[in-house]
C-alpha positions as CSV (number, residue, x, y, z in Angstrom):
1,M,0.0,0.0,0.0
2,Y,1.2,3.6,-0.9
3,V,-0.3,6.8,0.5
4,T,0.3,10.3,-0.5
5,Y,-1.5,13.6,0.3
6,I,-1.9,16.1,-2.8
7,K,-3.1,19.5,-2.6
8,T,-5.5,19.4,-5.5
9,T,-9.1,18.3,-6.4
10,P,-10.4,14.7,-6.9
11,E,-11.2,15.6,-10.5
12,A,-7.7,17.0,-11.3
13,L,-6.1,14.0,-9.8
14,W,-8.5,11.6,-11.6
15,Q,-7.5,13.4,-14.8
16,A,-3.8,12.9,-14.2
17,L,-4.3,9.2,-13.4
18,T,-6.3,8.4,-16.5
19,H,-5.1,10.7,-19.4
20,A,-1.9,9.9,-21.4
21,E,-0.9,13.7,-21.7
22,F,-0.4,14.0,-18.0
23,S,1.2,10.4,-17.5
24,E,4.1,11.2,-19.7
25,S,5.4,13.7,-17.3
26,Y,5.5,11.4,-14.2
27,W,5.3,7.6,-15.4
28,F,8.7,7.2,-16.7
29,G,7.7,8.9,-20.0
30,L,5.0,6.3,-20.6
31,R,1.5,7.1,-22.0
32,V,-1.1,5.6,-19.7
33,E,-4.3,5.0,-21.4
34,V,-7.4,3.9,-19.3
35,G,-10.8,3.3,-20.8
36,S,-13.8,5.0,-19.3
37,K,-15.9,2.0,-18.3
38,V,-15.6,-1.3,-16.9
39,G,-14.2,-3.9,-19.3
40,D,-12.2,-1.2,-21.3
41,R,-8.5,-1.7,-21.6
42,F,-5.6,-0.3,-19.5
43,E,-2.3,0.1,-21.4
44,T,1.0,1.7,-20.9
45,R,2.9,2.7,-24.1
46,N,6.4,4.2,-24.8
47,Q,7.1,6.9,-27.5
48,D,7.0,4.6,-30.4
49,G,3.6,3.1,-29.4
50,T,5.0,-0.1,-28.0
51,V,2.7,-1.6,-25.3
52,W,4.6,-2.2,-22.1
53,D,1.9,-3.3,-19.7
54,E,-1.8,-3.9,-20.2
55,G,-4.9,-5.0,-18.4
56,E,-8.6,-4.5,-18.0
57,V,-10.7,-1.8,-16.1
58,L,-12.3,-3.5,-13.2
59,V,-13.9,-0.4,-11.3
60,Y,-14.5,3.0,-12.7
61,D,-16.1,5.2,-10.1
62,R,-15.2,8.8,-11.2
63,P,-13.5,10.5,-9.3
64,S,-13.2,8.1,-6.3
65,R,-12.1,4.6,-7.2
66,L,-10.3,3.2,-10.1
67,S,-9.1,-0.4,-10.4
68,Y,-7.6,-2.3,-13.2
69,S,-5.8,-5.6,-13.8
70,F,-2.1,-5.3,-14.4
71,E,-0.9,-8.1,-16.8
72,P,2.8,-8.0,-17.8
73,S,3.9,-10.5,-20.3
74,G,4.5,-13.9,-19.1
75,E,3.2,-13.2,-15.7
76,P,-0.3,-13.9,-13.9
77,P,-2.4,-10.8,-13.5
78,S,-2.3,-8.6,-10.5
79,R,-4.7,-5.8,-9.5
80,V,-4.1,-2.1,-8.9
81,D,-6.4,-0.1,-6.9
82,F,-6.7,3.7,-6.5
83,L,-8.8,5.4,-3.8
84,L,-9.2,9.2,-3.9
85,E,-10.5,10.8,-0.5
86,P,-10.9,14.6,-0.3
87,F,-9.8,16.2,2.9
88,G,-10.6,19.8,2.4
89,E,-8.0,21.2,0.1
90,V,-6.0,18.0,0.1
91,V,-6.8,14.6,-1.6
92,R,-5.5,11.5,0.0
93,L,-4.5,9.0,-2.7
94,T,-4.2,5.4,-1.6
95,L,-2.7,2.8,-4.0
96,T,-2.9,-0.8,-3.4
97,H,-1.2,-3.4,-5.7
98,R,-2.4,-6.9,-5.0
99,F,-0.7,-10.1,-6.1
100,T,-1.8,-13.8,-6.0
101,E,1.9,-14.9,-6.1
102,R,5.3,-13.5,-5.9
103,T,6.6,-12.5,-9.4
104,K,9.3,-10.5,-11.0
105,T,6.8,-7.4,-11.1
106,F,6.1,-8.0,-7.2
107,D,9.8,-7.5,-6.6
108,E,10.1,-4.5,-8.8
109,I,7.0,-2.5,-8.1
110,G,8.0,-1.6,-4.5
111,I,10.7,0.5,-6.0
112,G,8.8,1.7,-9.0
113,W,5.6,3.1,-7.6
114,P,7.2,5.8,-5.2
115,P,8.8,7.8,-8.1
116,I,5.6,7.6,-10.0
117,L,3.5,8.9,-7.2
118,S,6.1,11.4,-6.2
119,G,6.2,12.8,-9.8
120,L,2.4,12.9,-9.9
121,K,2.3,14.9,-6.8
122,S,5.0,17.3,-8.2
123,L,3.1,17.7,-11.4
124,L,-0.2,18.7,-9.6
125,E,1.2,20.9,-6.9
126,A,4.3,22.5,-8.4
127,N,3.5,22.2,-12.1
128,S,6.9,20.6,-12.5
129,T,8.4,17.2,-13.2
130,L,11.1,15.4,-11.0
131,G,13.4,15.0,-13.9
132,T,14.8,11.7,-15.4
133,V,14.4,8.7,-13.1
134,P,17.2,6.1,-14.0
135,L,15.9,2.8,-15.0
136,P,16.3,0.2,-13.6
137,I,16.0,1.9,-10.2
138,E,18.0,0.6,-7.3
139,G,17.2,1.3,-3.8
140,P,14.9,0.3,-0.8
141,R,11.7,-1.4,-1.5
142,H,8.7,0.6,-0.1
143,D,6.9,-1.6,2.4
144,I,4.6,-0.5,5.3
145,S,3.9,-4.0,6.5
146,G,5.3,-5.7,9.6
147,R,7.5,-4.1,12.3
148,E,10.1,-2.6,9.9
149,R,8.1,0.0,7.8
150,I,9.8,1.6,4.8
151,F,8.4,5.0,3.4
152,V,10.0,6.3,0.2
153,T,9.5,9.7,-1.5
154,Y,11.3,11.6,-4.3
155,I,11.7,15.4,-3.8
156,K,13.0,18.0,-6.2
157,A,15.4,19.6,-4.0
158,P,19.2,19.2,-3.1
159,A,20.2,16.9,-0.2
160,E,21.3,19.8,1.9
161,R,17.9,21.4,1.8
162,I,16.1,18.2,2.6
163,W,18.6,17.7,5.5
164,Q,17.9,21.2,6.8
165,A,14.0,20.5,6.5
166,L,14.5,17.4,8.6
167,T,16.7,18.9,11.4
168,D,15.7,22.6,11.7
169,G,12.7,23.1,14.0
170,E,11.4,26.2,11.9
171,F,10.9,23.8,9.1
172,T,9.6,20.7,11.0
173,K,6.9,22.7,12.8
174,Q,5.3,23.3,9.4
175,Y,4.8,19.7,8.4
176,M,5.3,17.5,11.4
177,F,2.0,18.3,13.1
178,G,3.6,21.4,14.8
179,R,6.4,19.7,16.3
180,R,9.7,21.6,16.5
181,A,12.9,19.6,16.1
182,E,15.9,20.4,18.4
183,S,19.4,18.9,18.5
184,D,23.1,19.8,18.4
185,L,23.2,17.0,15.7
186,K,26.3,15.1,17.3
187,P,26.6,11.4,17.8
188,G,25.0,10.3,21.2
189,S,23.1,13.6,21.5
190,K,19.5,14.1,22.1
191,F,17.0,14.6,19.3
192,N,13.9,16.2,20.5
193,Y,10.5,17.1,19.0
194,W,8.7,19.9,20.9
195,F,5.0,20.9,20.8
196,D,5.4,24.4,19.2
197,D,2.3,25.6,21.2
198,G,4.4,25.3,24.4
199,H,2.8,22.2,25.7
200,G,6.2,20.5,26.2
201,L,8.1,17.5,24.8
202,D,6.4,15.0,22.5
203,V,9.2,12.7,21.1
204,T,12.8,12.2,22.3
205,G,15.6,10.0,21.1
206,D,19.3,9.5,20.8
207,I,21.4,10.1,17.8
208,L,23.0,6.7,17.0
209,E,24.5,7.6,13.5
210,I,24.8,10.9,11.7
211,D,26.4,11.6,8.3
212,A,25.1,15.0,7.1
213,P,23.4,15.4,4.7
214,H,22.8,11.8,3.8
215,R,22.0,9.7,6.8
216,L,20.5,10.2,10.4
217,V,19.6,7.2,12.7
218,M,18.0,7.8,16.0
219,T,15.9,6.2,18.8
220,W,12.3,7.3,18.8
221,Q,10.1,7.5,22.1
222,V,6.8,9.3,22.5
223,V,6.8,10.8,26.0
224,S,3.8,13.2,25.7
225,A,1.4,10.5,26.8
226,E,1.6,8.3,30.0
227,E,0.7,5.1,28.0
228,F,3.8,5.5,25.8
229,R,6.5,6.4,28.3
230,N,7.1,2.8,29.5
231,L,7.4,1.3,26.0
232,P,10.7,0.6,24.6
233,P,12.0,3.1,21.9
234,S,11.7,2.4,18.3
235,R,14.4,3.2,15.7
236,V,14.1,5.7,12.9
237,T,16.5,6.2,10.0
238,Y,16.4,8.9,7.5
239,E,18.4,8.3,4.3
240,I,18.9,10.9,1.4
241,D,20.2,9.7,-2.0
242,S,20.9,12.3,-4.5
243,F,20.2,12.0,-8.3
244,V,20.8,14.5,-10.9
245,D,17.5,16.6,-10.5
246,F,16.1,15.3,-7.4
247,C,16.7,13.4,-4.2
248,R,15.2,10.0,-2.6
249,L,14.2,10.3,0.9
250,T,13.7,7.0,2.7
251,V,12.3,6.6,6.2
252,V,12.7,3.3,8.0
253,E,10.8,2.8,11.2
254,Q,11.7,-0.3,13.2
255,V,9.4,-1.1,16.0
256,P,10.4,-3.5,18.9
257,D,8.3,-6.7,19.2
258,E,7.4,-5.5,22.8
259,I,5.3,-2.7,21.5
260,P,1.6,-3.9,21.2
261,E,0.1,-3.9,17.6
262,K,-2.4,-1.2,18.5
263,Y,0.3,1.4,18.7
264,L,1.6,0.8,15.2
265,E,-1.2,2.6,13.4
266,G,0.3,6.0,14.5
267,G,3.4,5.6,12.4
268,K,1.4,3.9,9.5
269,K,-0.8,6.8,9.1
270,G,1.5,9.6,10.3
271,W,4.5,9.1,8.1
272,P,2.8,9.5,4.8
273,V,1.4,12.9,6.1
274,I,4.8,14.0,7.3
275,L,6.5,13.2,4.0
276,S,3.8,14.5,1.9
277,G,4.0,17.8,3.8
278,L,7.9,18.0,3.6
279,K,7.7,17.5,-0.2
280,S,5.1,20.2,-0.7
281,L,7.0,22.6,1.6
282,L,10.2,22.1,-0.3
283,E,8.7,22.1,-3.8
284,T,6.1,24.8,-3.4
285,G,7.3,26.9,-0.6
286,Q,4.0,26.2,1.2
287,P,3.1,23.6,3.7
288,L,0.0,21.3,3.1
289,P,-3.1,22.5,4.7
290,A,-3.9,20.8,8.1
291,I,-5.2,17.3,7.7
292,D,-7.4,15.6,10.3
293,M,-5.7,12.4,11.2
294,K,-8.8,10.9,12.5
295,G,-10.0,10.4,8.9
């Protein structure tokens, strides 16, 4: 599952998902053609018209739900589902790619979907493209299942700027639910997130590794609520990889087995909002409007 938040309208997002003139800007240069009713064809074509992938439209509920089969040559079909949910000025886009068995596409798609969705967000919010994404892409596989969750986004900004946005409290308070980061950024030092409204400390941790502007590893413990204080700390890693025109930001959250399942939803829901807001701030100069996390 992939979740991103985009400042746009459901109709504009639907157009970008289903019309070839938009997809060329964010889908590795391919023209995505989606029929307008159940049973119509889904195809991706390159510039000379060669079909790369194809399938059949399974659900067409404009502008809320779109599903199609995904049938690479020589593999059993899988299923792609898009869910568009408006939250005021923002649309939450949830993409689920379901497989019946492990295939080559299954192994590749966790690397391929993040730059596609990141490029889509850049197009709709900043009217720009990420740039040329190298194929094949090498890197971490987006995976939000289990106790090691990996969240990946691509941002059109230099590594130094992303690093500043991750570590400077004046930046973090604009996209991290009003939390202000504070640290001297030295190995072994504390890394704290304070409520910007004066209500004290929310999250504290110890810096385990630091290599500016590429890697930051810290422990992570919520201390603002009594029920969290006695839980063992999690571990959060930020990694920034530079490409020609953009950077890839990967967040890895490792949650100890001792933490009950009921507490895992916070990170699963929260990190997509945080990374979406960070990307919007750096690419447009404006934070995302507030999002109700109860939705």
